[in-house]
N, C-alpha and C positions, 0 to 999 in steps of 0.2 A: 722607151727601154727609158733608163736614169744615164744622165753625161755632170758630170763633175767638171767643177770651171778649175785649172788646176791651179791657176795661182791664190784666189781663197775660198776651194776646195763646195761652195756653196752648188748641191744637188739639182739636176733642170731633172724635167720628165717631159720625155718628148719622140713624136712620135716619125719625124724625119730630119734625123738625124742631129745630133747638137743643135743650140739659137744660135740667134744668129748675136747675139748677144749676153751677155752677166750682169746689170741690174748690178748687181753688191760692188764689180769692181770695179763700173763707168760712175758711180759716186765720189765724187769728192776722198769721201778715207778708207778710199780704195785705190787702184790705180789699176789699166790695160795695157803692160809688158809693153815697150818698146817691139816686140816683136808681131805685138797683137795678141789675140783671142786665144787661150790655147784651150785644147779637151781635152778629157781622158774617162772611159768609167770604172763600176767598182770592180769589176771582173783584171780587168788591168789594172787596176791601182793594187792590185789585194796577190796582184805574179812577181810585183816589184817590189814591196813594202810589207811591214809590216809594225806591232807597234813596241816597245819599249816600257818593260813597266818600274814601277819607283814604291817601296814606302819608308814614310815620309814622322806615321806616331801608329798606337794600334788602332786600326780600321779608318784608315787612313792615303789613299794609293792616287797616283799621277802615273798616267801614262800620253807617248809621243809616240808621233809615226816615222820609220826612219824603214830610207833617206829621208830627212826632210819633205812634205813637200806639204805645199802651197803656205799657208800664215806657218804654219810650224809651230802650235797651239799646243798643248797636255790641255785634257780632261780630267778630272780629281775624281774617285770611285767612293763616296762613303758610306763604311758598313754600317744598322744603324741597326735597332732590333724593332721599329717600325719601317724597315726597308730602305734596302741600297736605293741610294740615293749617286744619280752621275749630274756631277758638275762640266755642263761645256761638253762639250762632240768632239770628233778629230773625226773626216772623213771616213778612215778607214776601221772598219769594219769588219775587222778576216778573219777563220774558222779558228786560229787559237787565243784571241781574243775572246770572242763567243765563248768554245770553253773553258778558257780559266771566269769570264765573271758567273758563271752559272754555275763551276761550283764551288764562287764568293757567298752564291743566295741571287744572282740575277738582278737582276734593276728595278724600284715599283715606282721610282722618279726619274724623270731626268729634269733638270735645271736648269737654267741658259742665260746668259750676259747680254751676249748682246748680236745681230745679226750675221758677225762678223765670222759667227764658232755656229753657226746653225748646221751648215754641213749637213750628212745626210741626219739629220733627228728623226727624222720619221723612223728608215731602216731601223737605227739604234731601234725604237718606241713599240715598231711591229715586231724586231729580236725580243725581245724580255717583256711584252705583250703591259706596256709602262705611259705611267705618263707623260705630260709634255709641257713645263710650268715655262712659258714666257711669256713676258710684257706685254700688253692692252698700247700701248705706244708706240711698238714693228709692227702690233703682227706684216702692217703692209709689206711687210720683207720679208715673209715667205714667201719659197718661192713652190715651192710643194703640198698644197693643204692635207689635214688630216686627220682621219675626227680623233686623233688622242691626244691635239691637239687641245692645254685651256688657258685661258689666257684670266691674267692678275688687274688689278689696275689697284692702284696707289702709292704710299712707297715705302709699303710691309708686306711679307707673303710669308703666313706658319706653313715650316714646310715639314715637320716631326714636330715634340718637344721642347728642341733643346738645336734647332736648326731651323733661318726664316734668309732671307730674300730680301736683300732691302735695296730699293731703285737710288740709287745717285746721281744719274744722268749723266750731265756731262758729252760725252764720247756718241753716245746715242741720248735720247729720247729716253727710253727705257730703262740703258742698262745699268745691272741691277750687279752688287757683289752679296757672294754667299757669307754668312754668320754663323760660326759653329758656338756654343755656350761652355766649350770641354776644352779642358789645359788652360786653362786661365783664358780661352775665348782666341778661337782660331779665327783672320778673315781671310775667304778665297776671292780675289779681288780684278781679275781676268784679267785683263790690260784697259778697265775705267778705270784705274791706280797706277801708274808706268812702274815699276821700280825700276833702278836708278844698278849702273853697273855695281857702282860698290854696298849694293843691297841696306843702306844707308837714307838713302831718299826713296819717296814716289814725287810723282811730277802724271799732268792732266792737261788731253789735248782733245783736238775736236776731230783733226787731222795726224792719224800721224808719219803715214807716209806723205806725206805732203805737205805736213810742217807748219799747220792750223791748230794757233791755240785757244783756250775757253778761256772764257771769258774771265773778269776777277767778282764777276756776284753770282758765275757759276758754280767757278771752285771754292771760296764763301758758303755757297750751298752743299755743295760735298763733304765739306767740312764740318757743319755742323751737323748733319743727318750722320755720318758715321762717330762722327763724337760723341754715342747716344748711344756705343755700343763700347763693351768692354775689350779687345787683344787686346792679345798681349806679342801673338802672330801674322803675316801676314806670308801669303801664295802669290803671288803674280802670274801669269798667265803664262811666261814658258822657262824652261827649264834652266834652275838655279838663282830659278825666283824669288828667294827668299825672304826674312826678316824676320831674328830665329826671337828676338827681345825687345820692348817696350815697342810696341808698330806702331800703337797712336797715338806714343808722342810721335811720331815719326815725323805719322801722316799729316799731323795736324800742324808739325811740325812745319817741316815739305808748304801745307797749302801758307803757312801761314810766309812763306819766302816767294813762291808764287803768286800774292795776292801784291805781294810791295814790291816787287820785280814790273808788276804794270801799273805801275806808277809815276806818275810823271820823273820825279828825280827813286828814282830804285833803289833795290836795295843800302842799305845803309851799312 
């Protein structure tokens, strides 16, 4: 039986009730609530929750679960002549979502940024006969084995002629973003880069809930890797996180400010 962690949305297949703990939430990059571990099932979730959709550009849609469940991230559906791509997952795969995605051409590829958004990726892959692409550095975080998972290595992985996964590391060793070489370039960053409330900066953290930063060297590496790509727009993991123009310059400037803050003298 599938059980879902209410705090992060990770799914576990167990025979005797929910597992004693969620390994993802017990890690320093997540948290177990003061009230303790909480579990639900896909059937129970679908009875009270659904997904809300938004179109950002032709062929680029996002959806998030309402009411909010677990971390509250959104997933993106990219419509491509080479087969549709799902970027990140939410735990809620309800009947309405299945019907809509099938009408849009289904899903050929599921690409994940990092383990916090693996959720029910196995069920999404089974529902749409899709292949899951994960960075091999994070394979030990997979809570349910699946023959549909394909692991990749290195710092880049092309999914289509104009769509590429880029490993930035940082938040997780295999932490990746998705680059779309269309409309002057679009970068889907999940929360490997965190868009600030004004949407004119990004930041970088190892643990967001526990406020543990990344090192200067790590952020410099992230800036170097992402700086090798052209992108004008950027979309983050949560609703409203959109930098509509000059996103590459924003990211590089933000990395410079972050690194100067870690110096003893701080930013000037």
